C-alpha positions in Angstrom: -24.3 4.3 43.6 -25.4 7.8 42.4 -26.3 10.3 44.6 -28.3 13.7 44.7 -27.1 16.5 46.7 -29.7 18.7 48.4 -28.5 22.6 49.1 -30.6 24.3 51.6 -32.0 27.5 50.2 -30.4 29.1 53.2 -27.2 29.3 51.8 -24.7 29.9 54.9 -21.0 30.4 55.3 -20.5 27.2 56.6 -22.4 25.7 53.6 -20.4 27.6 51.1 -16.7 27.6 52.6 -14.7 28.5 49.7 -11.3 25.9 49.3 -8.3 26.8 47.8 -9.8 25.6 44.3 -12.6 28.1 45.0 -15.2 24.8 45.3 -17.9 25.4 47.6 -18.3 22.6 50.5 -21.8 20.8 49.8 -24.0 19.2 52.5 -27.3 16.9 52.7 -26.8 14.1 50.4 -29.7 12.1 49.0 -29.6 9.1 47.0 -32.4 9.4 44.6 -34.7 11.8 43.2 -37.4 9.8 44.7 -36.0 11.1 48.1 -37.2 14.7 47.0 -40.1 15.7 49.4 -42.9 15.3 46.9 -46.7 14.3 46.8 -46.6 12.5 43.5 -43.3 10.6 43.1 -40.5 11.9 41.2 -42.1 13.1 38.2 -44.0 15.5 40.2 -40.5 17.0 41.4 -39.5 17.0 37.3 -36.6 14.8 38.1 -36.2 11.2 37.2 -33.2 8.9 38.1 -30.3 7.9 38.2 -31.0 4.8 35.7 -28.3 2.9 34.2 -27.4 2.9 30.6 -25.3 1.9 28.0 -22.6 4.0 27.0 -21.0 1.5 24.1 -19.7 3.7 21.1 -19.8 7.0 22.5 -16.3 7.9 21.5 -17.5 7.0 18.0 -20.3 9.3 18.7 -18.1 11.9 19.9 -15.7 11.7 16.9 -18.2 11.4 14.6 -20.5 14.3 15.1 -17.5 16.5 15.4 -16.4 15.4 11.9 -20.2 16.1 10.8 -19.7 19.7 12.0 -16.2 20.1 10.4 -16.8 18.5 7.3 -20.6 18.8 6.5 -19.8 20.3 2.8 -17.9 17.6 1.8 -20.3 15.2 3.2 -23.1 16.2 1.2 -25.1 18.3 3.5 -27.0 21.4 2.3 -26.5 23.5 5.6 -24.3 23.3 8.8 -26.3 20.8 10.5 -28.4 21.9 13.3 -26.2 21.7 16.4 -28.7 19.4 18.6 -29.0 16.5 15.7 -26.3 14.3 16.2 -28.9 11.4 16.2 -30.0 12.1 12.9 -26.7 12.2 11.5 -24.2 9.8 13.3 -25.3 6.1 13.9 -23.4 5.8 17.0 -25.1 8.6 18.5 -28.3 7.2 17.4 -27.7 4.2 18.9 -27.1 5.8 22.5 -30.0 8.1 22.0 -32.5 4.9 20.8 -31.5 2.2 23.5 -34.4 0.2 24.5 -33.7 0.8 28.3 -33.9 4.6 28.0 -37.0 4.4 25.7 -38.5 2.3 28.5 -37.9 4.9 30.8 -38.8 7.9 28.8 -42.4 5.9 27.4 -43.0 5.6 31.3 -42.2 9.0 32.3 -43.9 10.9 29.8 -46.9 8.4 29.6 -47.0 7.5 26.0 -45.3 5.1 23.4 -45.7 7.4 20.7 -42.5 9.8 21.2 -40.1 11.3 19.0 -36.4 12.0 19.6 -36.3 15.8 18.7 -32.8 16.8 19.8 -29.4 15.1 20.7 -26.7 17.2 22.2 -22.5 16.2 22.8 -21.2 18.0 25.6 -17.8 18.3 26.0 -16.5 20.4 28.9 -13.3 21.4 30.1 -12.6 22.0 33.5 -13.4 25.4 34.6 -16.2 25.5 32.7 -20.2 26.5 33.3 -23.2 27.0 31.5 -25.7 29.5 33.1 -28.8 28.5 34.7 -31.7 28.3 32.2 -34.7 26.4 30.8 -34.5 24.1 27.6 -36.6 26.2 24.9 -37.0 23.0 23.2 -40.0 22.2 26.0 -42.0 25.5 24.8 -41.6 25.7 21.0 -45.1 24.1 20.7 -47.0 25.9 23.3 -50.5 25.0 22.2 -50.1 21.4 22.6 -47.0 20.2 24.1 -46.2 23.0 27.0 -44.2 20.9 29.6 -44.4 17.7 27.9 -41.0 17.1 27.1 -38.2 15.4 29.0 -34.6 15.6 29.0 -32.1 12.9 29.3 -28.3 13.7 30.4 -26.2 10.8 30.6 -23.0 11.0 31.5 -19.9 9.1 29.3 -16.6 10.0 30.8 -15.1 12.0 33.2 -18.3 12.9 35.6 -18.3 13.3 39.4 -20.2 15.1 42.0 -17.9 18.4 41.1 -18.6 17.8 37.5 -22.4 17.6 37.2 -25.6 19.5 37.3 -27.5 21.9 39.3 -31.4 22.3 39.5 -34.4 23.5 41.3 -36.5 20.9 41.6 -40.4 21.5 40.8 -39.6 24.6 39.1 -41.3 23.0 35.9 -44.4 24.5 36.5 -42.9 28.2 36.0 -44.1 30.7 33.8 -40.5 32.2 33.0 -37.7 30.9 32.0 -35.0 30.8 34.6 -32.6 33.0 32.3 -35.4 35.8 32.6 -35.3 35.8 36.4 -31.5 36.4 36.3 -29.9 39.0 34.8 -26.2 39.7 33.8 -25.5 35.8 33.4 -22.7 34.5 30.6 -24.3 32.2 28.6 -21.4 29.9 28.3 -18.2 30.9 30.8 -14.9 29.5 31.4 -13.1 29.8 34.7 -16.3 31.3 36.4 -17.0 31.9 40.2 -18.6 28.6 40.7 -19.6 29.9 44.0 -21.8 32.5 42.2 -23.5 29.9 40.4 -24.6 28.3 43.6 -25.7 31.5 45.0 -27.8 32.3 41.8 -29.3 28.9 42.1 -30.3 29.6 45.8 -31.7 32.8 44.6 -34.2 30.6 42.1 -34.8 28.4 44.7 -36.6 30.9 46.7 -38.4 32.1 43.3 -39.8 28.8 43.0 -41.4 27.8 46.4 -42.7 31.5 46.4 -44.4 31.3 43.0 -44.4 27.4 42.2 -44.1 24.6 44.7 -43.2 24.9 48.6 -41.3 21.8 47.9 -38.7 23.5 45.2 -35.3 23.2 46.6 -31.7 23.7 45.3 -30.2 20.0 44.1 -26.7 18.8 42.6 -26.8 15.5 40.9 -24.2 13.3 42.0 -23.2 12.5 38.3 -21.4 9.3 37.5 -20.4 7.6 34.2 -23.2 5.4 32.8 -26.0 7.0 35.2 -28.5 8.9 33.5 -30.8 11.4 34.9 -33.9 12.6 33.4 -35.7 16.1 34.2 -38.8 17.9 32.8 -37.5 20.2 30.3 -39.0 23.6 31.6 -37.2 22.5 34.6 -34.7 25.4 36.1 -31.2 23.6 35.7 -27.3 24.7 35.3 -23.9 23.0 34.4 -20.7 23.4 35.6 -16.9 21.3 35.7 -14.9 21.9 38.7 -13.7 18.4 38.7 -11.0 18.2 41.3 -9.4 15.2 38.9 -9.2 17.9 36.5 -10.5 15.8 33.7 -12.7 16.9 30.6 -16.2 15.7 30.7 -17.8 14.0 28.0 -21.8 13.5 28.1 -24.9 13.5 25.4 -28.4 15.0 26.2 -31.6 14.0 24.1 -35.1 15.4 24.5 -37.9 13.3 23.9 -41.3 14.5 23.3 -45.0 13.1 22.2 -44.9 12.5 18.3 -47.7 15.2 18.0 -45.6 18.0 19.2 -44.4 20.4 16.3 -40.4 21.0 16.5 -38.4 23.8 15.1 -35.6 25.5 15.8 -35.6 28.6 18.2 -33.6 31.9 17.4 -32.4 32.9 20.7 -35.7 32.5 23.1 -35.1 34.0 26.4 -38.7 33.2 27.5 -41.8 31.2 26.7 -42.6 32.4 22.8 -46.1 34.2 22.5 -48.9 31.5 21.7 -49.7 31.4 17.8 -52.0 33.1 15.8 -54.1 32.2 12.7 -51.9 35.2 11.1 -49.0 34.4 12.7 -48.1 30.9 12.9 -44.8 31.1 14.5 -44.5 34.2 16.9 -41.1 35.7 17.1 -38.3 33.6 18.3 -39.7 30.4 17.0 -37.0 29.4 13.8 -38.0 28.4 10.0 -35.7 25.8 9.9 -37.2 22.0 10.8 -34.5 19.9 12.4 -34.7 16.0 12.0 -36.6 14.3 14.2 -37.0 10.3 14.6 -40.4 8.9 15.8 -39.9 6.2 17.7 -42.6 4.1 16.4 -41.4 5.0 12.5 -44.4 5.6 10.0 -46.7 3.4 12.2 -47.2 6.6 14.7 -50.8 7.9 15.1 -49.6 11.0 14.1 -48.2 10.2 10.9 -51.1 7.9 10.0 -53.3 11.2 10.8 -54.4 14.2 8.6 -52.1 15.6 5.9 -51.2 18.7 8.2 -49.9 16.1 11.0 -48.1 13.9 8.7 -46.3 17.1 7.4 -45.6 19.1 10.7 -42.3 17.8 11.2 -39.0 16.9 9.2 -39.4 13.5 10.2 -36.5 11.2 9.7 -36.8 7.1 9.5 -33.6 5.4 9.6 -35.0 2.3 8.6 -36.9 3.3 6.0 -35.6 3.8 2.0 -34.3 7.0 1.4 -37.1 9.5 0.0 -38.0 8.6 -3.8 -37.1 10.9 -6.5 -39.8 11.3 -9.3 -38.7 11.3 -13.0 -41.7 13.3 -14.5 -41.8 13.2 -18.2 -43.5 16.1 -18.6 -40.9 18.0 -16.2 -38.0 17.2 -18.2 -35.3 19.7 -19.5 -35.6 18.9 -23.2 -39.7 19.4 -23.4 -39.1 22.5 -21.6 -36.6 23.7 -24.3 -38.8 22.6 -26.9 -41.7 24.9 -25.4 -39.2 28.0 -24.6 -38.1 27.7 -28.4 -41.5 29.2 -29.4 -40.8 32.7 -28.4 -37.5 35.2 -28.6 -36.9 37.6 -26.2 -34.6 40.0 -28.3 -33.4 43.6 -27.5 -36.2 44.7 -29.9 -39.0 43.0 -28.1 -41.4 45.5 -26.7 -40.9 45.5 -23.0 -44.8 45.9 -22.4 -45.2 42.3 -23.5 -42.5 41.2 -21.1 -44.0 43.0 -17.9 -46.7 41.2 -15.9 -49.1 42.2 -12.8 -48.9 38.7 -10.7 -52.2 40.0 -9.1 -54.2 41.1 -12.0 -57.8 40.7 -11.0 -57.0 39.9 -7.7 -56.0 36.5 -8.7 -53.3 36.3 -6.0 -55.8 36.7 -3.4 -58.5 34.1 -4.7 -58.9 30.9 -2.9 -58.1 28.0 -5.7 -60.8 25.5 -6.2 -60.1 22.3 -6.0 -60.5 20.3 -8.8 -63.0 17.5 -9.4 -62.8 14.6 -7.3 -59.9 15.5 -5.7 -59.7 14.4 -1.6 -58.8 17.6 0.0 -56.8 15.9 2.4 -54.9 13.8 0.3 -52.3 16.5 -0.5 -51.7 14.8 -3.8 -49.4 16.5 -6.5 -51.0 18.8 -8.9 -54.4 18.4 -7.9 -55.3 21.8 -6.0 -52.9 23.5 -7.9 -53.7 26.6 -10.0 -51.1 28.3 -12.5 -50.7 31.4 -14.4 -47.7 31.4 -17.1 -46.3 34.6 -17.2 -43.3 34.2 -19.3 -42.1 31.2 -21.4 -39.3 31.5 -24.1 -35.6 32.3 -24.6 -33.0 35.0 -25.1 -29.7 34.9 -27.0 -28.0 33.7 -23.5 -30.7 31.6 -22.5 -32.4 28.9 -23.9 -34.7 28.2 -21.0 -36.6 31.5 -19.1 -39.7 30.4 -17.6 -41.5 31.6 -14.9 -45.3 31.2 -13.8 -47.5 31.8 -10.5 -48.7 29.1 -8.8 -51.5 28.9 -5.8 -51.5 26.0 -3.3 -54.2 24.8 -1.0 -53.2 24.1 2.8 -51.3 21.0 3.0 -51.2 20.5 -1.0 -47.8 20.0 -2.4 -46.8 21.4 -6.0 -45.4 17.7 -6.9 -43.3 15.0 -5.3 -39.9 15.3 -5.0 -38.4 15.9 -8.4 -34.9 17.2 -10.2 -34.3 19.2 -13.7 -31.4 20.5 -15.1 -32.6 24.3 -15.0 -31.6 26.6 -11.9 -34.5 27.5 -10.0 -35.8 30.5 -7.6 -38.7 31.0 -5.6 -40.5 33.9 -4.7 -43.5 33.7 -2.2 -46.0 35.9 -2.5 -48.7 34.8 0.1 -48.8 32.4 2.9 -45.6 30.1 3.8 -44.1 27.2 1.7 -42.2 24.1 3.3 -39.1 23.7 1.1 -37.5 20.1 1.3 -34.2 19.4 -0.2 -32.8 15.8 -0.3 -29.2 15.8 0.8 -26.5 13.3 -0.2 -23.6 11.0 0.7 -24.3 9.5 4.1 -27.1 11.5 4.6 -30.0 11.0 2.1 -32.6 10.0 4.7 -31.9 13.5 6.3 -33.9 16.3 4.7 -33.2 19.7 4.5 -36.2 21.7 5.3 -37.0 25.2 6.3 -40.2 27.0 5.5 -40.1 30.3 3.0 -42.8 33.2 4.1 -44.4 35.8 2.3 -41.7 38.2 0.9 -39.1 35.4 0.9 -36.8 34.7 -2.1 -35.0 31.6 -2.2 -32.6 29.9 -4.8 -31.4 26.0 -5.3 -30.4 24.1 -8.1 -32.6 22.6 -9.8 -30.9 19.2 -9.9 -31.3 19.1 -6.1 -34.2 16.7 -5.5 -36.6 19.1 -4.2 -40.5 19.8 -3.4 -42.8 22.2 -2.3 -45.7 22.1 0.2 -48.1 24.9 1.6 -48.2 25.3 5.1 -49.6 27.1 8.0 -52.0 29.1 6.0 -55.3 28.4 4.0 -53.4 28.8 0.9 -49.9 29.9 -0.7 -48.9 31.4 -3.6 -45.6 31.6 -5.0 -43.3 32.7 -7.9 -41.3 29.7 -9.7 -38.6 31.1 -11.9 -36.4 28.5 -13.9 -33.7 29.1 -16.3 -30.7 27.6 -17.9 -27.7 28.8 -20.2 -26.4 28.0 -23.5 -23.1 26.1 -21.3 -24.1 23.0 -19.7 -24.0 22.3 -16.0 -20.3 21.3 -14.9 -20.1 18.1 -13.2 -18.4 19.5 -10.4 -21.5 21.6 -10.0 -23.8 18.9 -10.0 -21.9 17.9 -6.9 -22.3 20.6 -4.9 -26.0 21.1 -3.0 -26.6 25.0 -1.8 -29.8 26.6 -0.9 -30.0 30.6 -0.2 -32.7 32.5 0.9 -33.0 36.2 1.1 -36.2 37.3 3.7 -38.4 39.8 3.6 -37.8 41.3 0.0 -41.1 43.2 0.2 -40.2 45.4 3.4 -37.6 47.9 3.7 -36.0 45.5 6.2 -35.0 43.3 3.6 -31.6 41.4 4.1 -31.0 40.8 0.5 -27.4 42.1 1.8 -27.2 39.8 4.8 -26.5 36.0 5.1 -29.8 34.1 4.5 -28.3 30.4 5.2 -24.4 29.6 6.5 -23.9 27.6 2.8 -21.9 28.6 0.1 -23.3 28.8 -3.6 -21.2 28.8 -6.5 -21.8 30.7 -9.7 -23.3 28.5 -12.3 -21.2 27.3 -15.1 -24.3 27.3 -17.2 -25.5 30.9 -16.2 -24.0 33.4 -13.4 -26.5 34.9 -11.0 -26.5 38.0 -8.9 -29.1 39.5 -6.8 -29.3 42.9 -5.6 -32.5 44.8 -4.3 -33.8 48.2 -2.4 -35.8 51.1 -2.8 -36.2 53.0 -5.8 -35.9 56.5 -5.0 -34.8 58.5 -8.1 -35.2 58.0 -11.7 -32.6 56.2 -13.8 -31.7 56.8 -17.3 -31.3 54.9 -19.9 -29.3 51.2 -19.9 -29.1 50.5 -23.3 -27.0 47.9 -23.9 -26.7 46.0 -20.8 -24.7 43.0 -21.6 -27.0 40.7 -19.4 -30.5 39.4 -19.3 -32.2 41.1 -16.2 -35.6 40.1 -14.2 -37.0 42.9 -12.3 -39.2 42.0 -9.6 -41.5 44.7 -7.9 -41.9 43.7 -4.6 -43.8 46.7 -3.0 -45.5 50.0 -4.5 -45.6 50.9 -8.2 -42.2 51.5 -10.6 -42.3 53.5 -14.1 -40.5 51.7 -16.6 -39.6 52.7 -20.2 -38.4 51.1 -23.1 -37.3 52.0 -26.9 -40.4 53.8 -27.3 -39.9 56.0 -25.0 -43.2 55.3 -23.5 -43.2 55.5 -19.6 -45.8 52.3 -18.4 -46.6 51.2 -14.6 -45.3 48.2 -13.3 -47.2 47.1 -10.0 -46.2 45.0 -7.0 -46.4 41.8 -7.1 -45.0 42.5 -10.7 -42.3 41.6 -13.1 -40.5 42.8 -15.6 -38.3 40.8 -18.0 -35.6 42.8 -19.7 -33.2 41.2 -22.4 -29.4 41.8 -22.8 -29.2 45.2 -25.0 -32.4 46.3 -24.5 -32.8 50.3 -23.6 -34.4 50.9 -20.0 -35.5 53.6 -18.0 -36.6 53.3 -14.3 -38.5 55.8 -11.8 -40.7 55.5 -9.0 -44.2 56.3 -9.2 -45.7 59.0 -7.0 -45.8 57.9 -3.2 -43.5 55.9 -1.1 -40.5 54.4 -2.5 -41.1 51.2 -4.5 -39.1 48.0 -3.3 -37.3 46.3 -6.6 -35.6 43.2 -6.7 -33.1 42.7 -9.8 -31.9 39.1 -10.4 -29.2 39.1 -13.1 -28.0 36.4 -15.6 -25.1 36.7 -17.1 -23.0 34.2 -19.4 -19.7 32.9 -18.0 -16.7 34.4 -20.1 -14.9 30.9 -20.1 -16.8 27.1 -20.7 -17.1 25.2 -17.4 -16.2 27.8 -15.1 -17.1 27.2 -11.6 -16.6 30.2 -9.2 -17.5 30.3 -5.5 -19.5 33.3 -4.5 -18.6 35.2 -1.6 -20.8 36.3 1.2 -21.9 40.2 0.9 -21.8 41.9 4.0 -24.2 44.8 4.9 -22.3 47.3 3.5 -22.7 45.8 0.1 -26.6 46.6 0.2 -27.6 48.5 -2.7 -27.9 52.4 -1.7 -31.1 54.4 -1.8 -31.7 54.6 -5.5 -29.7 51.6 -6.7 -31.3 49.0 -9.0 -29.1 47.2 -10.9 -26.4 44.7 -9.1 -23.2 44.4 -9.4 -21.1 43.1 -12.3 -20.9 39.2 -12.8 -18.4 37.5 -10.8 -19.3 40.2 -8.1 -20.4 39.3 -4.2 -23.9 38.1 -4.1 -25.7 37.9 -0.5 -26.6 34.5 0.6 
């Protein structure tokens, strides 16, 4: 049977006698985690097992997950899938993660039936590989309610052995620091590493754990065997290695289980437990904006999902046994109606620019709390019932039969609308608060939503024909600018089959990443209108740009900008503010006195040939606008994504 090897903390030369394969000789074998010295059973030690599980279909799981990671674009996914989401994308992997015997074990050790499968990793490790000492960050993402409540399950599938296994420091889950914060100069993932060094570092951690956490802490090695699973608290200090004398590659899967009440987000390289959230900073540094898909074991019957609006929307829930999310065809939101509305106003080169400039916060509108409509249940989160909307621009130009934008305010946990589609391309700029954007994916992944948070200062692009919805989260209110546009040429069939989302973060600060990649996806030029975006500080005056061959929307995100048109008068555009400049209209720009203003330029250019679809290439940092630049590259140039 599977056994547990206990290494005394006083590692001596007799214990670590190097062989010709540089493999340490280990002593003192234990058969089960319950044999560890503890006062409260194996859950007190933080280690549980081993227990037998089925590995049927594991090859399909490994091959399927590899296929999804390599072919995600052609499979209808909007972005590269979260690297620990095999359970959400591959049925064979989901069957391993949700087998009844495993769920019984997890419900018993965690103490509740209402759990989620938060992550699943497929781990294929060659001989000579090691993974540093670390703490699983998944355990600490929601520190306010779920610190040290997640459990990790490691299930060896093929090639596991005592010399291709995991090392742990028992009882270490109560430590305040991550293991990686206690040890310096570790390579995160190593090949051909010094395995004796891995043991020595573990011995150091065991001493620290005995001093700071529990006198029972010990360095242990799981005597791994295929089909024999081990579970441990996510905060347990652990490492992994493959030094198999059989020279065999090891395959395994690893899952994280936690109570459904826990919020789960991606992380951005956490090396220690994140700061506690505050009302102003709901997501401290290190907590990502992407919501990976999680599967609630009780489905929609979960008490969390039947709770308040905030609880029901806190995660990217996936329901494998439920119908895919519905898309609503709203009559008032259809493109023909919007074309008729936009036909009433024409934007031409001689249109006075002052009529096309808008102060989005006129009268303090952005900062005033939206009032709920009469008779609306504040907790219902129903479409359009708490939304305050102000239209800035509705009309058409020579190149765009639809050019419309408006600002909206949404109370917390209210949606802008149900999941909808429309023909227009859409941009969203967040002025206040945070917006959760949800996009439905295609192919075999229609039940897995792409969801991420947009914060104040973020600018996002997505084609409107992707089913989408917006939800106000984390703050009392969110305020955003929605821009919809459409060119004279119809959107090609090829483009309609391409999903994408682009996010430019912090465009209201000098640290804007307009010239950096916001998402690991590729955009396509619209066959209806080409789109390019640039931005930066406006430091000096810019002369007349009369006769520009494309429509342009200028978005002031910080400070004040002076602009002038055909009448020669200079006027002030105050952030947050917009200025639409039709193709051919003269324009002069200059910064107002004070700190340099920040300006984002969104350019709409008609394609030269009907139906042309061209890929946008990612711009490097060198492609960022230089100080004083405001106009983007010509149509067809690289656009940051």
